[in-house]
C-alpha positions in Angstrom: 167.4 95.2 229.9 164.7 98.1 230.8 162.3 97.2 233.4 160.1 98.4 235.7 159.4 97.5 239.4 156.6 99.1 241.4 157.9 99.8 244.8 156.5 98.6 247.9 155.9 100.2 251.1 158.6 98.7 252.6 160.9 99.9 250.0 159.7 103.7 250.0 161.1 103.3 253.8 163.9 101.4 252.7 164.8 104.4 250.5 164.8 107.0 253.1 167.8 105.5 254.7 169.7 104.9 251.3 173.1 106.4 252.3 172.9 103.7 254.1 173.0 101.1 252.2 174.0 99.7 249.1 170.9 97.9 247.1 166.8 97.2 248.4 165.1 93.7 248.4 168.5 92.7 246.0 168.3 95.7 243.8 171.5 97.7 243.5 171.4 101.1 244.6 174.0 104.2 242.4 176.8 105.2 245.0 176.4 108.5 246.6 173.2 109.5 244.3 170.0 109.8 245.4 167.7 108.0 244.0 164.3 110.3 244.7 164.4 113.5 246.7 163.4 113.2 250.5 160.2 115.1 250.6 158.8 113.4 247.6 159.8 109.4 248.9 157.9 111.3 252.3 154.7 112.4 250.3 153.7 109.3 249.1 154.3 107.9 251.8 151.5 110.0 253.2 149.7 109.6 250.1 149.4 106.0 250.2 148.3 105.8 254.5 145.6 108.5 253.2 144.4 106.8 250.4 145.3 103.1 250.7 142.5 102.2 247.7 144.3 103.9 244.9 148.0 102.3 245.7 148.4 101.6 241.8 148.0 105.2 241.1 150.7 106.0 244.8 153.4 103.8 244.1 155.9 104.8 242.4 158.6 102.4 239.7 162.1 102.0 239.9 163.6 102.0 236.7 166.2 98.5 236.7 168.8 98.2 234.4 170.4 94.9 235.1 169.8 95.4 238.6 170.4 99.2 239.3 167.9 101.1 240.0 168.9 104.2 237.8 165.4 106.0 238.5 162.4 106.5 239.3 159.2 106.9 237.6 155.1 107.5 238.3 151.7 108.3 238.5 151.2 112.1 240.7 147.7 110.8 241.4 144.7 108.8 240.4 143.5 109.7 237.7 140.9 113.0 237.5 137.3 112.4 236.7 138.5 113.2 232.8 140.6 109.8 232.8 143.5 112.3 232.8 146.9 111.0 234.9 149.7 113.0 235.7 153.3 111.4 235.7 156.5 112.1 236.8 160.3 110.3 236.3 163.6 111.3 237.4 167.3 109.5 236.4 170.2 109.4 238.3 172.6 112.0 237.2 175.4 109.3 236.4 172.9 107.7 234.2 171.5 110.0 231.9 171.6 110.1 228.4 171.8 106.9 228.0 168.1 106.4 226.8 166.7 105.1 230.1 164.2 107.7 230.7 162.7 107.1 227.4 162.0 103.9 227.7 159.8 103.9 230.6 158.1 106.6 229.8 156.7 104.7 227.0 156.5 101.2 229.7 154.7 103.8 231.9 152.2 105.1 228.9 151.2 100.9 228.3 151.2 100.3 232.3 148.4 103.9 232.8 147.2 103.1 229.0 146.5 99.6 229.8 143.5 101.2 232.1 140.0 102.1 230.9 139.9 105.1 232.3 142.9 106.8 231.1 142.2 108.4 228.0 145.0 111.3 228.6 148.2 111.2 230.5 150.2 114.3 231.4 153.6 115.5 232.2 155.1 118.7 232.9 158.6 119.9 232.3 160.7 123.3 232.6 159.7 125.7 230.5 163.0 126.0 228.5 164.0 122.9 225.1 165.3 119.6 227.5 166.1 116.8 227.9 162.9 115.7 229.5 160.7 117.2 226.4 162.7 115.2 224.2 162.0 112.4 226.1 158.0 113.2 226.1 158.9 114.0 222.1 160.4 110.7 221.6 157.3 109.1 223.1 154.4 111.4 221.5 153.4 113.7 223.0 152.4 117.2 222.2 153.2 120.6 224.5 149.6 122.2 225.0 150.7 125.5 226.6 152.2 126.2 230.0 150.3 126.9 233.7 152.3 127.9 236.7 152.9 125.5 239.2 152.1 126.0 243.1 155.9 124.8 243.9 157.4 125.1 240.4 156.1 128.1 239.4 156.0 127.8 235.5 156.1 124.7 233.4 155.3 123.5 229.9 152.3 120.8 230.1 153.1 118.2 227.5 149.7 115.5 227.2 150.1 112.0 224.8 146.6 111.0 224.2 145.0 107.6 223.8 
């Protein structure tokens, strides 16, 4: 059974030590696979220090299947003034292709839309047909053009409206 676990500050710190660890608070880490890029964990840590009142939006969620962390998912920032929030997610390579991302996005959508201020949830993918695009389509996202991301270049923008 797949569940999402909101990560704590201590767990984020532990993820920075991941190569030296096999578990975090009883949840198993995959062998030799990074749950999330180090730069991203450091970014989230910085944001939590600068903006602790929005911790619900900054703290990522571990995607857990049978006590194994298979990936991460979360909101990329607090919602904007129009009630739009962006999500991001990733599954470790050894666990891809099993429907975990589709299930995790569904759970995060439910969590996001449980907040009255959220009207739209957005995600971005590389500008080609991809597994991430199929995950979003299965969760009723609609492709809504493209944009230039400062770090990733051109990306497709996907939207799911309440």
